[in-house]
C-alpha positions as CSV (number, residue, x, y, z in Angstrom):
1,M,91.9,121.4,82.5
2,F,88.4,122.8,82.4
3,Y,85.2,121.9,84.3
4,A,81.7,122.4,84.1
5,V,79.5,123.9,87.0
6,I,76.0,123.5,86.8
7,M,74.4,125.8,89.2
8,A,70.7,124.2,90.8
9,G,69.8,125.5,94.3
10,D,66.7,127.6,93.7
11,R,63.9,127.6,96.4
12,G,61.1,127.5,93.8
13,A,59.7,128.7,90.7
14,P,59.0,132.4,90.5
15,V,55.8,131.5,88.6
16,A,52.5,129.6,89.1
17,V,53.6,126.1,88.5
18,E,52.3,123.1,89.4
19,P,53.0,121.9,91.9
20,P,53.5,124.6,93.7
21,G,57.4,124.8,94.8
22,T,58.9,123.2,92.4
23,P,62.6,124.1,91.8
24,K,63.3,125.5,88.6
25,Q,65.4,122.8,87.7
26,E,63.2,120.3,87.9
27,L,60.7,122.1,85.7
28,K,59.9,120.1,82.1
29,L,60.1,123.7,80.0
30,V,61.2,122.3,76.5
31,G,60.0,118.9,75.9
32,D,59.8,115.8,78.1
33,A,63.2,116.1,80.3
34,P,63.5,118.3,83.0
35,M,66.0,121.5,82.4
36,F,68.8,120.1,84.7
37,Q,69.0,116.8,82.7
38,L,69.1,119.0,79.6
39,A,71.8,121.0,81.0
40,V,73.6,117.8,81.9
41,E,73.0,116.2,78.2
42,R,74.1,119.1,76.5
43,L,78.0,118.9,78.7
44,D,78.3,115.2,78.4
45,P,79.8,115.7,74.7
46,L,82.0,118.4,76.4
47,F,83.6,117.2,79.8
48,P,83.6,113.7,81.4
49,P,81.5,113.2,84.0
50,D,84.2,113.7,87.1
51,R,84.8,117.1,85.7
52,I,81.1,118.3,85.7
53,F,80.2,119.9,89.1
54,I,76.5,120.3,90.5
55,V,76.2,123.1,93.0
56,T,72.5,122.6,94.7
57,R,70.8,122.6,98.4
58,A,71.0,119.1,100.0
59,N,67.2,118.8,99.7
60,H,67.3,118.9,96.3
61,A,70.6,116.5,95.9
62,S,69.0,113.0,95.8
63,A,66.6,114.1,93.0
64,L,69.4,115.6,90.9
65,I,71.4,112.5,91.6
66,A,68.6,110.1,89.9
67,Q,68.6,112.8,86.8
68,A,72.1,112.3,86.5
69,P,73.6,109.1,87.7
70,Q,76.7,109.2,85.3
71,I,77.9,112.3,87.7
72,P,80.1,111.3,90.8
73,A,77.7,112.4,93.9
74,A,80.0,114.0,96.5
75,I,77.4,115.3,99.0
76,S,78.7,117.9,101.6
């Protein structure tokens, strides 16, 4: 059985971004969706939601849960 892991736990983008300190996973670099949401969309056809794990900092969890409500949240 395979699982997918998305690493999304940075402090902020190292480049000049508005607003300052925006985490990289929340940047919209390609299209209208944040990078995190694009990663989840790429995994959707390959893994069921209960086999996708997100590793992030506690202060980013609520924003990521809102972007991917189909993935079960387990905050610890």
